[in-house]
N, C-alpha and C positions, 0 to 999 in steps of 0.2 A: 499426499495429496493436490495437483496443478485444477488450475482454475485459468479462465481464459481471460480476459480485462473484464466481457460481461460479468462473467461469474464474478473475481474478486471481486470488483465494483458494489456490489447485489449483496457478499459479501460486507466488503465494507462501508458498507450503506451512504457509498458512491457515485459518483454517477460515472460510466468510464471513459469521461470526457476529461477529469479528473488525472484516474491514472495515465492514459494521453498525456494528457501538457504534464504530471513529475516526473514521466520518463525521458519528455526532451529536459526536463531542467533538470534533473536530475536532483540521486542526491535524497532523495524521499522515500523508497518506496524496492528494497531489491527484485529483480525480476530476471526472468531466462527467456533471453530470442533464441529461438531454437526455427533457423531459416527467417522464411517470415512468420509462425507465430507468435507469437512473443504468451509468454504465459509470468503463475505466479505462483510459487509455492508455500500450503498456507501454514507449516511454520513455520513461514516471513506475513503471514498478517497477519498470525497474531501474534509473532511480537511487533511490529511494529504500532500495534492496537494498545498489545502489556503496551511500550514502548508512554504512553497517551495518556495511560493512567493516571488520575491526578485527585485526591479526597479532597480536596475544597481551589472559591475559581483565582485561589490570588497565588496560585504556585503557577514560579517558571513550568513553560514547556523545555518542551525534551530542545539541546545543544543539537543542534543540527547543519 
């Protein structure tokens, strides 16, 4: 399933402006650029969430 920026942000619990900033910065989250349309794969969003899963607060973040 492909999601637009607003849908992807809602899925992740973030604001669309956050995803827009990440696209400019690069390296945070994969996306597809189809003409002017930006789309996110739900499987990429799930992988992103899984990579940030922690079992305690002292665990280091994902290396990116």
